[in-house]
C-alpha positions as CSV (number, residue, x, y, z in Angstrom):
1,M,-101.9,-59.4,130.4
2,R,-102.3,-62.6,132.1
3,R,-103.7,-60.9,135.1
4,V,-106.3,-59.0,133.0
5,A,-107.2,-62.3,131.4
6,G,-107.6,-64.0,134.8
7,K,-110.1,-61.2,135.8
8,S,-111.9,-61.6,132.5
9,N,-112.2,-65.3,133.0
10,G,-113.4,-64.7,136.8
11,R,-116.0,-62.4,135.5
12,R,-117.0,-64.9,132.9
13,F,-117.3,-67.7,135.5
14,E,-119.2,-65.4,137.9
15,G,-121.7,-64.6,135.2
16,M,-122.1,-68.3,134.3
17,R,-122.8,-68.8,138.0
18,R,-125.5,-66.3,138.2
19,V,-127.0,-67.8,135.1
20,A,-126.9,-71.1,136.7
21,V,-128.6,-69.8,139.9
22,E,-131.3,-68.1,137.9
23,L,-132.0,-71.1,135.9
24,N,-132.0,-73.3,139.1
25,R,-134.4,-70.7,140.7
26,R,-136.8,-71.0,137.7
27,R,-136.7,-74.8,137.8
28,L,-137.5,-74.8,141.4
29,A,-140.5,-72.4,140.8
30,L,-141.7,-74.4,137.9
31,N,-141.5,-77.7,139.8
32,G,-143.3,-76.3,142.8
33,A,-140.3,-76.9,145.1
34,S,-140.7,-76.0,148.8
35,S,-138.8,-73.0,150.3
36,A,-136.7,-75.4,152.3
37,T,-135.4,-77.1,149.1
38,A,-134.9,-73.7,147.4
39,K,-132.8,-72.7,150.4
40,L,-130.7,-75.8,150.1
41,N,-130.1,-75.1,146.5
42,R,-129.2,-71.4,147.2
43,D,-126.3,-72.8,149.4
44,D,-125.1,-74.9,146.5
45,P,-126.6,-73.2,143.4
46,L,-124.9,-75.6,140.9
47,S,-127.0,-78.6,142.4
48,E,-130.7,-79.2,142.8
49,E,-132.9,-81.6,144.5
50,R,-136.1,-83.4,143.3
51,S,-139.1,-81.2,143.7
52,S,-141.3,-84.2,144.3
53,S,-141.2,-87.2,146.6
54,V,-141.1,-89.5,143.5
55,Y,-139.0,-89.5,140.3
56,V,-140.4,-89.7,136.8
57,P,-138.8,-88.6,133.6
58,R,-139.3,-84.8,133.0
59,D,-141.7,-85.1,130.1
60,E,-144.0,-87.3,132.4
61,C,-144.1,-84.7,135.1
62,F,-147.2,-82.5,136.2
63,A,-147.4,-79.2,134.3
64,E,-147.2,-76.2,136.5
65,V,-151.0,-75.7,136.8
66,K,-151.4,-79.3,137.8
67,Q,-148.4,-79.0,140.3
68,L,-150.1,-76.0,141.9
69,T,-153.6,-77.6,142.1
70,F,-152.7,-81.2,142.8
71,S,-149.7,-80.5,145.1
72,A,-152.2,-78.6,147.3
73,K,-154.5,-81.7,147.4
74,T,-152.0,-84.4,146.8
75,V,-152.6,-87.8,148.2
76,Y,-149.1,-87.7,149.7
77,S,-149.8,-84.5,151.5
78,V,-153.2,-85.7,152.8
79,L,-151.7,-88.8,154.2
80,H,-148.6,-87.3,155.8
81,A,-150.5,-84.2,157.2
82,V,-154.2,-84.6,157.5
83,V,-154.1,-88.2,158.5
84,P,-151.6,-87.8,161.5
85,S,-153.7,-85.0,162.8
86,L,-156.8,-87.2,162.4
87,E,-155.0,-90.0,164.4
88,T,-154.3,-87.3,167.1
89,A,-158.0,-86.2,167.1
90,I,-159.2,-89.7,167.1
91,I,-157.5,-91.2,170.2
92,D,-158.5,-94.8,169.8
93,A,-157.6,-96.1,166.2
94,D,-159.9,-99.1,166.5
95,L,-162.7,-97.0,167.7
96,G,-166.0,-97.4,165.6
97,F,-168.7,-94.9,165.4
98,P,-171.2,-95.2,168.3
99,Y,-174.3,-94.0,166.5
100,F,-175.3,-93.1,162.8
101,T,-175.7,-89.4,164.1
102,A,-172.0,-89.6,164.7
103,I,-171.4,-90.4,161.0
104,D,-173.7,-87.6,160.1
105,S,-171.8,-85.2,162.2
106,L,-168.9,-85.6,159.7
107,F,-170.9,-83.6,157.2
108,N,-172.4,-81.2,159.7
109,E,-170.0,-80.3,162.6
110,G,-166.7,-82.0,161.4
111,I,-163.6,-83.1,163.3
112,N,-161.3,-80.5,165.0
113,L,-157.8,-81.0,163.6
114,P,-155.1,-80.4,166.2
115,P,-152.2,-78.3,164.8
116,L,-149.1,-80.2,163.7
117,K,-145.7,-79.2,164.7
118,N,-144.4,-76.3,162.8
119,Q,-147.7,-76.0,161.0
120,K,-148.6,-72.6,159.6
121,K,-151.9,-71.0,159.8
122,G,-154.1,-72.2,157.0
123,F,-152.1,-75.2,156.3
124,F,-154.9,-77.7,156.3
125,S,-157.2,-75.4,154.2
126,S,-154.5,-75.3,151.6
127,L,-154.5,-79.1,151.4
128,L,-158.3,-79.6,151.3
129,P,-159.9,-76.4,150.5
130,R,-163.2,-78.2,149.8
131,L,-163.3,-79.9,153.2
132,I,-161.4,-77.7,155.8
133,K,-163.6,-75.0,157.4
134,A,-161.8,-72.4,159.4
135,I,-164.0,-71.9,162.4
136,N,-161.9,-69.4,164.1
137,D,-158.3,-68.1,164.0
138,S,-156.9,-71.1,165.7
139,D,-158.9,-74.1,164.8
140,D,-159.4,-76.0,161.5
141,F,-162.3,-78.5,161.1
142,L,-162.4,-81.3,158.6
143,R,-166.0,-81.1,157.5
144,F,-166.8,-83.3,154.6
145,E,-169.0,-82.1,151.8
146,T,-172.2,-84.1,151.6
147,P,-172.1,-86.7,148.7
148,E,-174.8,-86.1,146.0
149,T,-176.3,-89.6,146.7
150,M,-176.9,-88.7,150.4
151,E,-178.0,-85.2,149.5
152,R,-180.8,-86.7,147.3
153,D,-181.9,-89.5,149.7
154,K,-180.4,-89.7,153.1
155,L,-181.5,-93.4,153.4
156,F,-180.4,-94.3,149.9
157,W,-177.8,-96.8,151.3
158,V,-180.4,-99.0,153.1
159,R,-182.6,-99.8,150.0
160,D,-182.0,-103.2,148.4
161,E,-183.0,-101.6,145.0
162,E,-180.2,-99.2,145.4
163,F,-177.7,-101.9,146.3
164,A,-178.6,-103.8,143.2
165,R,-178.8,-100.7,141.0
166,Q,-175.2,-99.8,141.7
167,T,-173.9,-103.0,140.3
168,L,-175.1,-101.6,136.9
169,A,-174.7,-97.8,137.5
170,G,-172.5,-97.4,140.4
171,L,-168.7,-97.3,141.1
172,N,-168.0,-100.8,140.0
173,P,-170.0,-101.9,137.0
174,Y,-167.4,-104.5,136.1
175,S,-168.2,-107.3,138.4
176,I,-171.8,-108.3,137.7
177,K,-172.2,-111.6,135.6
178,L,-174.9,-113.6,134.2
179,V,-175.5,-117.0,135.9
180,T,-175.1,-119.6,133.2
181,E,-174.6,-122.8,135.3
182,W,-176.5,-124.3,138.1
183,P,-176.0,-125.4,140.9
184,L,-173.4,-122.8,141.8
185,K,-170.0,-124.6,142.6
186,S,-166.5,-123.5,143.6
187,Q,-163.5,-124.4,141.5
188,L,-161.2,-124.5,144.7
189,D,-159.7,-127.7,146.1
190,P,-162.4,-129.2,148.4
191,K,-159.5,-130.9,150.4
192,I,-158.3,-127.4,151.4
193,Y,-161.3,-125.2,151.3
194,G,-164.2,-127.6,152.1
195,P,-167.2,-128.8,150.1
196,A,-167.5,-127.0,146.7
197,E,-171.2,-127.0,146.5
198,S,-173.0,-123.6,147.3
199,A,-175.6,-123.3,150.1
200,I,-177.8,-121.3,147.8
201,T,-180.1,-124.0,146.7
202,T,-182.8,-124.3,144.1
203,E,-185.5,-124.3,146.8
204,L,-184.2,-121.1,148.4
205,I,-184.3,-119.2,145.1
206,E,-187.6,-120.4,143.9
207,Q,-189.0,-119.4,147.3
208,E,-187.6,-115.8,146.8
209,I,-188.9,-115.5,143.3
210,K,-192.3,-116.8,144.6
211,G,-193.2,-119.3,141.9
212,F,-192.6,-116.7,139.1
213,M,-190.5,-119.2,137.3
214,T,-188.2,-122.1,138.1
215,V,-184.4,-121.6,138.5
216,N,-183.8,-123.5,135.2
217,E,-186.4,-121.2,133.5
218,A,-184.8,-118.1,135.0
219,I,-181.3,-119.2,133.7
220,K,-182.6,-119.9,130.2
221,K,-184.4,-116.5,130.1
222,K,-181.2,-114.7,131.4
223,K,-182.9,-113.5,134.7
224,L,-180.2,-114.5,137.3
225,F,-177.1,-112.5,137.9
226,I,-174.3,-112.8,140.4
227,L,-171.5,-110.9,142.2
228,D,-169.2,-113.7,142.8
229,Y,-166.1,-113.1,145.1
230,H,-166.1,-116.6,146.5
231,D,-163.0,-118.2,144.8
232,L,-160.9,-115.1,144.8
233,L,-161.4,-114.3,148.5
234,L,-161.6,-117.7,150.1
235,P,-157.8,-118.4,150.1
236,Y,-157.3,-115.1,152.0
237,V,-159.9,-115.7,154.8
238,S,-157.7,-117.4,157.4
239,K,-154.7,-115.0,156.7
240,V,-156.9,-111.8,156.9
241,R,-158.5,-113.0,160.2
242,E,-155.1,-113.0,161.8
243,I,-155.0,-109.2,161.3
244,K,-156.4,-107.3,164.4
245,G,-159.8,-105.6,163.9
246,T,-160.8,-107.2,160.6
247,T,-162.4,-110.2,159.1
248,L,-163.2,-111.9,155.8
249,Y,-165.4,-114.3,154.0
250,G,-165.8,-115.6,150.5
251,S,-169.0,-114.3,149.1
252,R,-171.7,-114.9,146.4
253,T,-174.7,-112.4,145.8
254,L,-177.5,-113.5,143.6
255,F,-180.0,-111.1,141.8
256,F,-183.0,-111.4,139.9
257,L,-184.0,-109.4,136.8
258,T,-187.5,-108.1,137.3
259,P,-189.9,-107.2,134.4
260,N,-189.3,-103.5,134.9
261,G,-185.7,-103.9,134.1
262,T,-184.3,-103.5,137.6
263,L,-182.3,-106.1,139.7
264,R,-183.7,-107.4,143.0
265,P,-181.2,-109.1,145.5
266,L,-182.2,-112.8,146.2
267,A,-179.6,-114.1,148.5
268,I,-176.1,-113.6,149.9
269,E,-174.0,-116.5,150.8
270,L,-170.8,-116.0,153.2
271,T,-168.3,-118.8,153.5
272,R,-165.4,-119.5,155.8
273,P,-163.0,-122.3,154.9
274,P,-161.8,-124.9,157.3
275,M,-159.5,-123.3,159.9
276,D,-158.3,-123.5,163.4
277,G,-159.4,-127.2,163.5
278,R,-163.0,-126.3,162.6
279,P,-164.8,-127.4,159.4
280,Q,-165.9,-125.1,156.7
281,W,-168.8,-122.8,157.7
282,K,-171.2,-121.1,155.4
283,D,-174.7,-119.5,155.6
284,V,-177.3,-117.9,153.3
285,Y,-179.0,-114.7,154.2
286,L,-182.3,-113.5,152.5
287,P,-184.0,-110.2,152.3
288,T,-186.7,-110.3,154.9
289,W,-188.9,-108.2,157.1
290,D,-188.6,-110.1,160.5
291,A,-186.7,-108.2,163.0
292,T,-183.7,-110.4,163.4
293,G,-183.5,-111.4,159.6
294,V,-183.5,-107.8,158.4
295,W,-180.4,-106.9,160.6
296,L,-178.6,-110.1,159.6
297,W,-179.2,-109.2,155.9
298,R,-177.9,-105.7,156.4
299,L,-174.8,-107.2,158.0
300,A,-174.4,-109.6,155.1
301,K,-174.7,-106.7,152.6
302,A,-172.0,-104.8,154.6
303,H,-169.5,-107.7,154.1
304,V,-170.3,-108.0,150.4
305,L,-170.0,-104.2,149.8
306,A,-166.5,-104.4,151.6
307,H,-165.6,-107.2,149.2
308,D,-166.8,-105.2,146.2
309,S,-165.0,-102.1,147.5
310,G,-161.8,-104.0,147.7
311,Y,-162.2,-105.6,144.4
312,H,-163.0,-102.2,142.7
313,Q,-160.0,-100.5,144.1
314,L,-157.5,-103.2,143.5
315,V,-158.7,-104.8,140.3
316,S,-161.2,-102.7,138.4
317,H,-159.4,-99.5,139.1
318,W,-155.7,-100.0,140.0
319,L,-155.0,-103.1,138.1
320,R,-157.1,-102.7,135.0
321,T,-156.3,-99.1,134.4
322,H,-153.3,-97.5,136.3
323,C,-151.1,-100.7,136.4
324,A,-151.9,-102.1,133.0
325,T,-151.4,-98.9,131.2
326,E,-147.8,-98.5,132.3
327,P,-146.3,-101.1,129.7
328,Y,-148.1,-99.2,127.0
329,I,-146.6,-95.9,128.0
330,I,-143.1,-97.3,128.4
331,A,-143.1,-99.2,125.1
332,T,-144.4,-96.1,123.3
333,N,-141.6,-94.1,124.5
334,R,-139.0,-96.7,124.0
335,Q,-140.0,-97.9,120.6
336,L,-141.9,-95.1,118.7
337,S,-140.3,-92.0,117.6
338,A,-142.0,-88.7,118.6
339,M,-142.8,-88.2,114.8
340,H,-144.4,-91.8,114.5
341,P,-148.2,-91.3,113.8
342,I,-149.2,-94.0,116.5
343,Y,-146.9,-92.1,119.0
344,R,-148.9,-88.9,118.1
345,L,-152.2,-90.7,118.4
346,L,-151.4,-92.2,121.8
347,H,-149.5,-89.4,123.4
348,P,-152.3,-87.4,125.0
349,H,-153.8,-90.7,126.5
350,F,-150.7,-91.1,128.7
351,R,-150.6,-87.6,130.3
352,Y,-149.6,-87.5,134.0
353,T,-150.1,-91.3,134.4
354,M,-146.5,-92.2,135.3
355,E,-146.4,-89.5,138.0
356,I,-149.9,-90.5,139.4
357,N,-148.8,-94.1,139.7
358,A,-145.4,-93.1,141.3
359,L,-147.4,-91.1,143.9
360,A,-149.8,-94.0,144.4
361,R,-146.9,-96.3,145.1
362,V,-145.5,-93.9,147.7
363,A,-148.9,-93.1,149.4
364,L,-151.7,-95.4,148.6
365,I,-150.7,-99.0,147.7
366,N,-147.5,-98.9,149.7
367,A,-146.9,-101.4,152.7
368,G,-149.0,-100.2,155.5
369,G,-150.6,-97.4,153.4
370,I,-154.2,-96.3,153.0
371,I,-155.3,-99.5,150.9
372,E,-153.7,-102.0,153.2
373,S,-155.0,-100.4,156.2
374,S,-158.4,-99.5,155.2
375,F,-159.6,-102.0,152.4
376,S,-160.3,-105.7,152.1
377,P,-158.2,-107.8,152.1
378,G,-155.8,-105.8,154.3
379,K,-152.0,-106.2,154.1
380,Y,-152.6,-108.8,151.3
381,S,-154.2,-106.2,149.0
382,M,-151.4,-106.1,146.4
383,E,-150.9,-109.9,146.5
384,F,-154.7,-110.1,145.9
385,S,-154.4,-107.7,142.9
386,S,-151.5,-109.8,141.5
387,V,-153.5,-113.0,141.7
388,A,-156.4,-111.4,140.0
389,Y,-154.1,-110.3,137.3
390,D,-152.8,-114.0,137.0
391,K,-156.3,-115.5,136.9
392,Q,-158.4,-112.8,135.2
393,W,-156.4,-110.3,133.1
394,Q,-156.4,-110.7,129.4
395,F,-155.6,-107.9,126.9
396,N,-158.4,-108.9,124.6
397,L,-161.0,-108.6,127.3
398,Q,-160.1,-105.0,128.1
399,A,-162.2,-104.0,125.1
400,L,-165.6,-103.0,126.3
401,P,-167.6,-105.2,123.9
402,A,-165.3,-108.2,124.8
403,D,-165.6,-107.5,128.5
404,L,-169.5,-107.5,128.4
405,I,-169.7,-110.6,126.3
406,S,-167.2,-112.5,128.7
407,R,-169.5,-111.7,131.6
408,G,-172.6,-112.9,129.9
409,M,-173.9,-109.2,129.9
410,A,-174.1,-109.1,126.1
411,V,-174.1,-111.3,123.1
412,E,-173.0,-110.5,119.5
413,D,-176.0,-109.5,117.3
414,P,-175.2,-107.9,114.0
415,T,-178.7,-106.3,114.0
416,A,-178.3,-104.5,117.3
417,P,-176.7,-101.2,118.0
418,H,-172.9,-101.6,118.4
419,G,-173.3,-105.2,117.2
420,L,-174.3,-106.3,120.8
421,K,-177.5,-107.2,122.5
422,L,-177.3,-106.6,126.2
423,S,-178.6,-109.0,128.7
424,I,-180.1,-106.1,130.8
425,E,-181.4,-103.5,128.4
426,D,-181.2,-100.7,131.1
427,Y,-177.4,-101.1,131.9
428,P,-176.3,-97.4,132.2
429,F,-172.5,-98.1,132.2
430,A,-172.7,-100.3,129.2
431,N,-175.4,-98.1,127.3
432,D,-173.3,-95.0,127.6
433,G,-169.9,-96.9,127.4
434,L,-170.8,-98.5,124.1
435,L,-171.6,-95.1,122.5
436,L,-168.2,-93.8,123.7
437,W,-166.4,-96.9,122.5
438,D,-168.0,-96.5,119.1
439,A,-166.9,-92.9,118.9
440,I,-163.4,-93.8,119.8
441,K,-163.2,-96.7,117.5
442,E,-164.4,-94.6,114.6
443,W,-161.8,-91.9,115.3
444,V,-159.0,-94.4,115.7
445,S,-160.2,-96.1,112.4
446,D,-160.1,-92.9,110.5
447,Y,-156.6,-92.2,111.9
448,V,-155.1,-95.6,111.4
449,N,-156.6,-96.2,107.9
450,H,-155.3,-92.8,106.7
451,Y,-151.6,-93.7,107.7
452,Y,-151.9,-97.5,107.0
453,P,-154.1,-98.0,103.9
454,N,-152.9,-101.6,103.4
455,P,-151.6,-104.5,105.6
456,S,-147.9,-104.4,104.1
457,L,-147.5,-101.0,105.8
458,I,-148.3,-102.5,109.2
459,T,-146.0,-105.6,108.9
460,S,-143.2,-103.5,107.4
461,D,-143.2,-100.8,110.2
462,Q,-140.3,-101.9,112.4
463,E,-141.0,-99.4,115.1
464,L,-144.7,-100.4,115.3
465,Q,-143.8,-104.2,115.4
466,A,-141.2,-103.6,118.1
467,W,-143.7,-101.6,120.1
468,W,-146.3,-104.4,120.1
469,N,-143.7,-107.0,120.8
470,E,-142.4,-105.1,123.9
471,I,-146.0,-104.7,125.2
472,R,-146.6,-108.5,125.0
473,T,-143.1,-110.0,125.9
474,E,-141.7,-107.4,128.4
475,G,-144.6,-105.3,129.6
476,H,-146.7,-108.5,130.4
477,A,-143.9,-111.0,130.4
478,D,-145.8,-113.5,132.6
479,K,-148.4,-113.7,129.9
480,K,-146.3,-113.4,126.7
481,D,-147.2,-116.9,125.5
482,E,-150.9,-116.7,126.0
483,P,-152.9,-117.5,122.8
484,W,-155.4,-114.5,123.4
485,W,-152.9,-111.8,122.4
486,P,-154.0,-110.1,119.2
487,V,-151.7,-110.4,116.2
488,L,-150.6,-107.1,114.6
489,K,-150.7,-107.7,110.8
490,T,-153.6,-105.6,109.5
491,P,-155.0,-102.1,109.9
492,K,-158.1,-103.9,111.7
493,D,-155.6,-105.5,114.1
494,L,-154.0,-102.1,114.9
495,I,-157.5,-100.3,115.1
496,E,-158.7,-102.9,117.8
497,I,-155.5,-102.6,119.8
498,I,-155.4,-98.8,119.9
499,T,-159.1,-98.5,120.6
500,T,-158.7,-100.9,123.5
501,I,-155.7,-98.8,125.0
502,V,-157.5,-95.6,124.5
503,W,-160.7,-97.0,126.1
504,V,-158.8,-98.1,129.2
505,A,-157.0,-94.8,129.7
506,S,-160.2,-92.8,129.1
507,G,-163.7,-94.4,129.4
508,H,-162.8,-97.3,131.7
509,H,-160.9,-95.1,134.1
510,A,-163.5,-92.4,134.2
511,A,-166.2,-95.0,134.9
512,V,-164.5,-96.3,138.1
513,N,-162.7,-93.2,139.4
514,F,-164.8,-90.0,139.2
515,G,-167.7,-91.4,141.3
516,Q,-165.6,-92.4,144.3
517,Y,-166.7,-89.6,146.5
518,A,-170.4,-89.6,145.3
519,Y,-170.7,-93.3,146.2
520,G,-168.1,-93.8,148.8
521,G,-168.1,-90.5,150.5
522,Y,-171.0,-91.8,152.9
523,F,-169.2,-95.0,153.8
524,P,-172.1,-96.9,155.0
525,N,-173.0,-97.2,151.3
526,R,-169.6,-98.7,150.4
527,P,-167.8,-99.8,153.6
528,T,-164.2,-100.6,152.5
529,I,-163.6,-103.2,155.2
530,A,-165.6,-105.4,157.7
531,R,-164.4,-105.7,161.2
532,I,-166.6,-108.4,162.9
533,N,-167.9,-111.8,161.9
534,M,-171.5,-112.5,161.3
535,P,-173.4,-113.0,164.6
536,T,-174.6,-116.4,163.2
537,E,-170.9,-117.8,162.7
538,E,-170.6,-119.9,165.8
539,P,-171.4,-117.0,168.1
540,S,-170.9,-117.0,171.9
541,K,-174.0,-116.4,174.0
542,E,-172.8,-112.9,174.9
543,F,-172.1,-111.9,171.2
544,W,-175.5,-113.2,170.1
545,D,-177.3,-111.5,173.1
546,N,-175.7,-108.2,172.4
547,F,-176.7,-108.4,168.7
548,L,-180.3,-109.1,169.7
549,K,-180.3,-106.1,172.3
550,K,-178.7,-103.6,169.9
551,P,-178.4,-104.9,166.3
552,E,-177.5,-101.3,165.1
553,G,-174.4,-101.5,167.2
554,A,-173.3,-104.6,165.5
555,L,-173.6,-102.9,162.1
556,L,-171.8,-99.9,163.3
557,Q,-169.0,-102.1,164.7
558,C,-168.7,-104.0,161.5
559,F,-168.2,-100.8,159.5
560,P,-164.7,-99.2,159.3
561,S,-163.4,-97.6,162.3
562,Q,-163.5,-93.8,162.7
563,I,-159.9,-93.3,161.6
564,Q,-160.3,-95.8,158.7
565,A,-163.5,-94.2,157.5
566,T,-162.2,-90.5,157.7
567,R,-159.0,-91.0,156.0
568,V,-160.7,-93.0,153.2
569,M,-163.2,-90.3,152.8
570,A,-160.6,-87.6,152.6
571,I,-158.6,-89.5,149.9
572,L,-161.7,-90.3,147.9
573,D,-162.4,-86.6,147.7
574,V,-159.0,-86.0,146.3
575,L,-159.2,-88.8,143.8
576,S,-162.6,-87.7,142.6
577,N,-161.3,-84.3,141.6
578,H,-160.8,-82.8,138.1
579,S,-157.8,-80.4,137.8
580,P,-158.2,-77.0,136.2
581,D,-156.0,-78.2,133.4
582,E,-157.7,-81.5,132.7
583,E,-157.8,-82.3,129.0
584,Y,-161.1,-84.1,128.1
585,L,-161.7,-86.4,125.1
586,G,-162.3,-84.5,121.9
587,Q,-161.9,-81.2,123.5
588,K,-158.4,-80.1,122.4
589,I,-156.8,-81.1,119.2
590,E,-153.2,-82.1,119.3
591,P,-151.0,-79.8,117.1
592,A,-149.8,-82.8,115.1
593,W,-153.3,-83.7,114.3
594,S,-154.2,-80.2,112.9
595,E,-151.3,-80.3,110.5
596,D,-153.2,-82.9,108.3
597,K,-156.4,-81.8,106.7
598,F,-158.0,-85.2,106.7
599,I,-156.9,-86.0,110.4
600,K,-158.2,-82.6,111.6
601,G,-161.7,-83.4,109.9
602,A,-161.7,-86.7,111.5
603,F,-161.0,-85.3,114.9
604,E,-163.7,-82.7,114.4
605,K,-166.2,-85.5,113.7
606,F,-164.9,-87.3,116.8
607,S,-165.5,-84.1,118.8
608,G,-169.0,-83.7,117.4
609,R,-169.9,-87.3,118.4
610,L,-168.9,-86.7,122.0
611,K,-170.9,-83.6,122.1
612,E,-173.9,-85.6,120.9
613,L,-173.1,-88.2,123.6
614,E,-173.5,-85.5,126.2
615,G,-177.0,-84.8,124.9
616,T,-177.9,-88.4,124.7
617,I,-176.9,-89.1,128.3
618,D,-179.0,-86.1,129.4
619,E,-182.0,-87.6,127.5
620,R,-181.5,-91.0,129.1
621,N,-181.3,-89.6,132.5
622,A,-184.6,-87.8,132.0
623,N,-186.3,-90.9,130.7
624,R,-188.6,-92.2,133.6
625,D,-188.7,-95.7,132.0
626,L,-185.0,-96.2,132.6
627,K,-185.3,-96.9,136.3
628,N,-181.6,-97.7,136.7
629,R,-180.6,-94.2,136.1
630,S,-183.7,-92.1,137.1
631,G,-186.3,-91.8,139.8
632,A,-187.0,-90.3,143.2
633,G,-183.6,-89.8,145.0
634,V,-181.6,-91.6,142.2
635,V,-178.4,-90.0,141.1
636,P,-178.4,-89.7,137.3
637,Y,-175.6,-91.7,135.6
638,E,-173.2,-89.2,134.3
639,L,-169.8,-90.8,134.8
640,L,-169.3,-91.2,131.0
641,K,-170.4,-87.7,130.2
642,P,-167.4,-86.5,128.3
643,F,-166.9,-83.0,129.7
644,S,-166.7,-81.5,133.0
645,P,-165.8,-78.3,134.9
646,P,-163.0,-78.6,137.5
647,G,-163.7,-80.1,140.9
648,V,-165.5,-83.1,142.2
649,T,-168.4,-83.4,139.6
650,G,-169.1,-87.1,139.1
651,K,-168.6,-86.6,135.3
652,G,-166.0,-86.0,132.6
653,V,-163.8,-88.3,130.5
654,P,-160.2,-87.2,130.4
655,Y,-158.0,-88.4,127.6
656,S,-155.7,-90.1,130.2
657,I,-155.4,-91.5,133.8
658,S,-154.5,-88.2,135.2
659,I,-155.6,-88.8,138.8
């Protein structure tokens, strides 16, 4: 009897073992594990390995469709497969582009990618199906898609009007500010960084606006605007210049609002602090038509655009959306039960964010990664992002209306739409963003007021109070005692907090992410790094003579190197992509919302407003009077159109930071 029982137990164990093997196999399939990983697990079927290079909790992982599409285009794979092959194809990592036609060839001819060791046929095309063209059975060519900006106007990047327009309707509409004080002056210690006064004088500006008005009148009438990266970047100049093949300045760029509602660049100031025994150096560059001046102006613009590209990627994008959202996600999962109404409201806005951020830490913002090697300010990029957080980040200013007011781009006006009057009426990001903000706020208001009709329900909700306390005191511990944190005592308080979180995860992120390839794919429009000093900064005779002989060569030398440019272009294509399983604002109702008749009706109203927004944006883009979003060769502003098909489309607002 014992022997029979032993056989029975053995059969039972073998059956359990087969079940374990099958469950393991299914997990591997769902997780998109490699065949090598599967083989290892077959050797030891009661164990398993991670299916990804990063760990996030299971309920934060990509769904199967996202795994299949994104793992084929993952940042990690591109950097660890395409980039090494690029580095083999481009022998000299410091080599720039010799001619502009060489840049154009990236879109026409492409780069022959040498095969990697153990690489299978079709490997590269599986990573970047949009970009890899199989020329024959043995060769793969990385040939970039022509960005829409370049498709519409090959010389778009040269025009000063386009340079200015993109501060309002481009990839980084979060930096432009109203000038409210004159003269311009640094807040940095002059004992360390040199004289605080700007070299942009009243005389220079009045010369540029040609007697149209005085500087004081221009400030009073809200006509002067600025991109100001002077004080943020100046402390990094000497450190960055120690890195081979790169340079840096502090910069200020001044714009004038013309009668037709467009901005015109007036002046660029570049500053180097005292270093290596030399005093502070600064110079001002003006738009001009003389042969030398026009090339100096183009070089100065390239430096400013590198500053703006770095700030966009490290602050407007990474810090203010990806990074700042993590404490909201963690606190929501730790403090709110899955049945809590606020958990249900926020849940779709956190989809995929933790895994995307984990991948970014492995492949994008890691030491020596794509950001540090290809963007200003180089290996100090994450330190720069942290300093910007310390000096600039406030929760209350992440709300779109508050952000616009803080930059002087709007003032409160109860009689105006959205309760705001814009300083520039044709400000496409703000125009469309405020409509989206209002739609989100109405939906959040309906939802919150339904569950919390009076303040006592807010103050007595222990989970809710613990959630907000954790966000403030643990998620943002460095700033826990700041006076600007909203209190959470009334439904109105909760509505403002939730609307801000939802806006950051949806509208803010969409505005700074999904246009990356359109505006950065042709890198002369947005160089990510500058590699040489201005020819006027204490030049040697040889440097100056070479500039005069071939100024185009100096500009090309200033642009990113071939390897820097191509790997950034490949990454921007990946980051601009919508997955087939993307979930857009107002498109899909959460099951929990449909259970309540009132909430279901409120969501349907929200969805209807977003469909109206689609039509409104189309109408605005067709309006020839709105010159910042229409005109010959101008890309329509569609980054805040709520819906999009899969792919690189330059539109679509997902619920969450999903890429």
